[in-house]
C-alpha positions, 0 to 999 in steps of 0.5 A, spaced: 802 154 271 800 148 266 797 151 259 789 151 257 789 143 256 784 146 249 791 149 246 795 141 247 794 136 242 798 129 244 803 128 237 805 122 234 812 119 238 815 120 232 815 128 232 812 133 228 809 131 221 814 132 215 814 139 212 813 141 204 818 143 202 824 141 207 830 140 203 831 136 210 828 132 213 830 126 219 824 121 221 825 116 227 834 117 228 836 112 232 844 111 233 846 106 238 854 105 240 856 097 240 861 098 247 864 092 251 859 094 256 853 092 252 850 098 248 848 105 249 843 109 245 844 116 243 840 116 239 833 116 241 828 117 235 830 123 233 826 127 227 825 134 225 826 138 218 829 144 215 826 149 210 830 151 206 833 158 209 832 156 216 837 156 221 836 151 226 839 150 234 841 144 238 842 146 244 843 141 251 847 138 256 855 135 254 853 127 253 845 128 249 847 126 243 847 133 240 854 131 235 852 125 234 847 126 232 849 130 226 854 126 224 848 121 223 845 126 218 852 127 215 853 121 215 860 121 218 859 115 224 865 110 226 866 105 229 862 103 234 857 108 233 851 105 228 845 108 225 840 103 228 834 106 224 829 112 222 831 116 215 834 121 213 831 125 207 835 130 204 832 133 198 828 127 197 834 122 197 835 119 204 843 119 206 842 113 210 841 107 205 847 111 199 853 108 199 859 112 199 861 115 192 854 116 191 855 120 199 862 123 196 858 126 191 853 131 195 859 132 201 861 140 200 858 140 194 850 140 196 851 139 204 857 142 208 860 140 215 864 145 220 867 141 225 867 143 232 875 143 232 878 147 225 884 146 228 882 138 228 879 138 222 884 141 218 890 138 215 896 140 218 901 138 212 897 141 207 895 149 206 890 153 206 889 153 198 890 145 196 885 144 202 882 147 198 884 146 193 883 137 193 876 138 195 873 142 188 878 137 184 874 131 188 868 134 184 871 135 177 873 143 179 880 141 174 882 149 171 887 151 175 884 158 174 878 158 176 880 152 183 884 159 186 878 164 183 873 161 187 878 158 194 880 167 194 873 167 193 870 165 199 876 167 204 874 174 203 867 171 203 869 169 210 874 176 211 881 172 210 886 175 204 887 172 200 894 171 201 893 166 206 891 161 201 899 159 202 898 159 209 898 152 213 893 151 219 898 152 225 899 159 222 893 162 223 889 164 229 883 160 232 879 165 229 882 165 222 881 157 223 875 157 224 873 161 217 876 157 214 874 152 215 867 155 213 869 159 207 872 150 204 864 149 207 862 154 201 865 152 196 860 150 192 854 154 196 850 147 198 843 149 201 845 146 208 850 147 213 852 143 219 856 146 224 858 143 230 860 148 236 865 152 231 865 157 235 867 154 242 874 156 242 873 163 241 873 168 244 867 172 245 868 178 240 872 174 236 864 170 236 860 174 236 864 176 229 864 170 226 856 169 228 855 175 225 859 173 219 855 166 218 848 169 218 850 174 213 854 169 209 846 165 209 841 170 207 845 172 201 846 165 199 840 161 202 842 156 204 839 152 211 844 152 217 844 147 224 848 150 229 849 146 235 851 149 240 853 151 249 852 159 247 845 161 249 846 168 247 849 165 240 842 162 240 837 167 242 840 172 237 841 168 231 837 162 230 828 161 227 828 154 231 831 151 237 831 144 238 832 141 246 834 135 248 836 131 253 839 124 253 838 123 246 832 125 245 828 131 243 825 134 249 822 142 246 822 144 239 819 151 236 821 157 233 826 160 238 823 166 240 817 163 243 823 157 247 826 163 250 819 167 251 815 162 253 819 155 255 815 149 256 819 142 259 822 144 265 828 142 262 828 148 257 825 153 263 832 150 268 837 152 261 833 158 261 834 161 268 841 158 267 843 164 262 844 170 265 843 177 261 847 183 261 841 187 260 836 188 264 834 188 272 840 182 276 835 176 278 839 171 282 842 164 276 839 156 279 843 152 274 840 145 274 840 139 280 845 133 279 847 131 273 844 127 266 843 120 266 848 114 263 846 113 257 847 105 258 843 105 265 837 110 263 831 111 269 825 108 268 819 113 265 821 120 264 829 121 262 829 127 266 825 125 273 831 124 277 833 132 276 824 135 275 823 140 280 815 138 277 815 130 277 810 127 278 809 120 281 807 117 274 814 120 271 818 115 274 814 110 270 811 112 265 814 114 258 812 121 256 810 122 248 812 129 244 806 134 245 803 139 240 803 146 245 802 151 243 805 151 237 810 147 241 813 140 240 814 138 249 816 131 252 813 132 258 807 128 262 804 136 265 802 137 258 797 129 258 790 131 259 791 125 265 796 128 269 795 129 276 797 136 276 800 141 273 805 144 278 807 136 281 811 136 286 819 133 289 816 127 293 
């Protein structure tokens, strides 16, 4: 059923207002790919904020813009991708306008990135210790004793014997490589760690163990985390807030527990219904029919309308803004006071 009108407030297309004290404030971020066949808008006016110590999860189907958004925030995009609009304020400084030398001073020390594939992110011809040393020397740590001490310390933090500082990436298991990347990300105790599906190549037991360790380290040192994943169970257990992306836009954004208990956007409802539970009564799983749109040929109106079970006529022509619904932001015309009804139809 549609929520009561008094609980619904339209908000600006730019998304939620900036938060006082947020360490990261992303406003109207847009990223475009310049291809021979034309331009593709992979991230479209995305806005959100992250507080110190917050764990923000980002979910959505493959190709929805999650990883592109993270790379834009960290300023790690390369051609043909380009930031075409918006700002990324980290501790009050707009990263979009910084030079490469200024960004180098921030990366690893204040803001770290853990890539999706640790085997590709780590240099295969250098030992783990050598790579830690390179990162520390790039930020002015010259003492070999200090480098050795800190390198061993961060490896112990993630449950790896410091003897593996002499190991090469191919000599470590997938879980150990991921832990080594996380250890490298914590060399300077940054304020924000960005993780792009760090558990995707691990088995279920290793995933759980790694996530418990990440959460423990976060609570110990107080850094914030932005975590991209396809695993809804990890989202449910470890994140504070959840951003659901669809076709380059924010579809829904709010407290994780609230989105799991009462999802508002039909796409979020579909994701939750496709997520199995190992406890409680059995229930049939239902997928989301169709496939995500081609970002080079987006449908008119709501981007989810071709797949939406509650589509209305106006959904096919009107682009929905974000609406504030009981503390969450929802991009759906069902929550517009001028909507025809709360059920919609597939007609």
